[in-house]
matplotlib code that plots the C-alpha trace (Angstrom):
import matplotlib.pyplot as plt

x = [21.1, 23.3, 24.6, 21.5, 21.0, 17.7, 16.4, 13.1, 11.6, 9.2, 7.6, 4.3, 2.2, 0.4, 0.9, 1.9, 2.6, 5.7, 8.1, 5.6, 5.6, 9.3, 9.5, 7.1, 9.4, 12.5, 10.6, 9.7, 13.0, 15.0, 12.2, 13.0, 16.2, 14.4, 11.8, 9.2, 8.9, 6.0, 4.4, 1.8, 0.1, -2.2, -3.3, -0.8, 2.1, 4.0, 6.4, 8.0, 10.5, 12.9, 15.7, 17.6, 21.2, 23.7, 23.5, 19.8, 19.8, 22.6, 20.0, 17.7, 17.7, 19.0, 15.7, 13.7, 15.7, 14.1, 15.1, 12.7, 12.8, 12.8, 16.2, 18.0, 16.6, 19.5, 18.2, 14.8, 16.3, 18.4, 15.2, 13.7, 16.4]
y = [50.8, 53.9, 53.8, 55.8, 59.5, 61.4, 63.4, 65.5, 65.5, 67.9, 67.7, 69.4, 68.8, 71.5, 71.5, 67.9, 64.7, 64.1, 64.8, 62.8, 59.9, 59.9, 59.8, 57.0, 55.2, 55.8, 54.7, 51.6, 50.9, 51.0, 49.1, 48.0, 49.8, 53.3, 54.1, 56.4, 57.7, 60.4, 61.4, 64.4, 65.9, 68.8, 67.6, 69.1, 69.3, 66.3, 65.9, 62.6, 62.3, 59.2, 57.1, 56.1, 54.9, 57.8, 56.2, 56.3, 59.9, 60.4, 59.7, 62.7, 66.1, 68.4, 70.5, 67.7, 68.1, 70.3, 71.5, 70.1, 69.4, 65.9, 66.2, 69.3, 69.9, 71.8, 74.5, 74.9, 74.3, 77.4, 79.4, 78.2, 80.0]
z = [-42.9, -42.3, -45.7, -46.6, -47.2, -45.4, -48.4, -49.7, -52.8, -54.2, -57.6, -58.9, -62.4, -62.8, -66.5, -66.9, -64.7, -66.2, -63.1, -60.6, -63.2, -63.4, -59.4, -59.1, -62.0, -60.0, -56.6, -58.4, -59.9, -56.2, -54.6, -51.0, -50.9, -50.5, -48.1, -47.9, -44.7, -45.4, -48.4, -49.1, -51.4, -52.3, -55.6, -57.9, -55.2, -54.2, -51.4, -50.1, -47.1, -47.9, -46.6, -50.0, -50.9, -52.2, -55.5, -55.8, -54.8, -57.1, -60.1, -58.7, -60.6, -58.3, -58.8, -57.0, -53.9, -51.2, -47.7, -44.9, -41.1, -42.1, -44.6, -43.1, -39.4, -38.7, -40.7, -39.3, -35.5, -36.3, -37.1, -33.6, -32.3]

ax = plt.figure().add_subplot(projection="3d")
ax.plot(x, y, z, "-o")
ax.set_aspect("equal")
plt.show()
């Protein structure tokens, strides 16, 4: 599906799990329209690499979006040169 965007999300739940819970609710709501390409956790930190429709991405708080080799490879390639 070329109409999907590559995005990376980062949330933590050091004090509470509300952001983590909201991401999981968002993933459940969008179902098979969102593909989780990668998920990692360090316990309190959670990172997802996703393919998602633009309208789904538009629902996400900007502070959850992050740069990554998945979502913004051009930033990482520039550092290698």
